[in-house]
N, C-alpha and C positions, 0 to 999 in steps of 0.2 A: 195116224193109223194108218199104211199102208198094206197091198195087197198084190203079190208078184203073180202073174199070169203067164204060164208056158204058152207063147202064141208060134212059135218057129219048130219046134220040137226040143227035146230032151239034150239032143247032141249042139245043139247051136249055143246054148249058153245065152240067148236073147231072151228078156221076158220084157212085158207091160208091164210098168208102174202106174197101178190106178192107186190116187189117193183119195181116201173118203174126207169130207172135208165137210166138219159143220157149221151152217151158215146163220149166223145170229141175223135176228130181221130185229131192227128199231124202228119202233114207228116216228112219225114226222113229227108225232103232236106230243110225246111224252121226252124225258129228261132223266138221265141217271143223275143230275144233280135235283136233291132235294129242298133245299134252303140255302139261305144266306145266313151263315153263323158270324163272321166276323168281317167287319171292315178295318182298315187302316190306315192310322193320323201317324208318319214318321216326323219323329220329333228329336230335336238337338236338347231339348231339356223335359226329359221323361219326368221327373220329380215336381214340375211345377204342372204339367199337364195331368199327373195323377191326383195332383190337390185341387186342381178347378174342377175336374169332373166329378171326384167324390164330394168335396166342399161346396161348390157354387150350385151344380146341377143333382146333385143330390145320385150321380150313380154306386151302384155297389160296384167293389173293387174285387172281383172273382178270382182273378189270379194274379199272380206274381211272383215268376219264379227265375234265378238266374238262367241264362243262355249266352251261349259264346262267350266265356271267360268274364270280362267286365259286362255285359248287358243284362238288360232283364228283360224280360216278356211279360206285358201288363195288359190284362181284359178289363174294362169297365161297362158294364148295362145298367140302361135305365131299370129301376127297381122293378118291374113286370115284365120286363124285355128279353126274349129270345135270342136277340143277335146283338153283340156287343160292338166294341171300338177296341182294337187293341192299338196299344201307344207304345210302339216301336222304335228303339232306334233306326239311324239310318245305315247302308252299310260301311263298314269301316274307311275312314277318309273321307265322307262325306257329308258336304251340310244338305239341310234342307230348306226350303226357303215356305212362306205363306201361303197355302192356296185354296181354291175354294173347292172343298172335300166332294159335295154331290150329296152327303151325309143328309137327309131328312129325318128329322124327330116329329112324334107324332104326339098331341095332345088331347084335351077333350075340352079345353077352353083355353082360349088362344090369350084373351084377354088376360086373364090371369097369371099363364106363364111368362107372358110378357114381362107383368107388371114383376113379378118373381125374380125373373132374371135380372130386371134393370137395378131392382133394391138390392139383389145382391152384388152389383159393383159389376156385371158380366158387359160387355162392350156387346149391348143390342140395337138393330135400328132405332129411329126415334117413334117411328109409326109402323103398326101395322098392315102389310100391303092387302089390299082387297080388291081382287081383279073379276069377281063375280064369277058365278058357275060356267063350270065346275070346277072351276081352281077353286082350291080351299083357302080360308085366310091364313097368310103366314108371315113370319119375320126371320129375318136375318142376325145372326149373331158371330163374335168372333172368340174364340180362345185365346191364350195368352203368347200363345206363337204366332196368332193372327189368321189362323185356317177359319173358312167360314164354313159354319153348318146354318139349317134350315129348319125353323120349328111351323108345323103346319095343323090346322086344328082336322081332327077326326072327327067325325060324327056317326 
């Protein structure tokens, strides 16, 4: 919005233009981002990873839709989770290597989760890591692409 003010008289044609601006103040302690919705694991073997997360980890496949021609967008979620994992193909012409995903999954019983995944044939660490408070007990596992995820006990 602008307003024109005649400062030098009607004959000069010169005007001062004052711009009215709206200043938005954002607190340093708040964010417009409200949650983490999804994390993504790029994969060259989408069907294998979907099967792994659904059959071995008992995740729910909540989204599986075509994307960009021959590609699919697939989201899997822990049964009671609100944050999912997108298992998506890499950009065209690119391959994906195994990575440490940084994804941490929670359980209320680390021993039971470790035993369940091991008995399902998941590549889990041989032992549960116990580093002492405040670090929760945890173990690492690898998906069929070799991506590493962590399971921690949340009490």
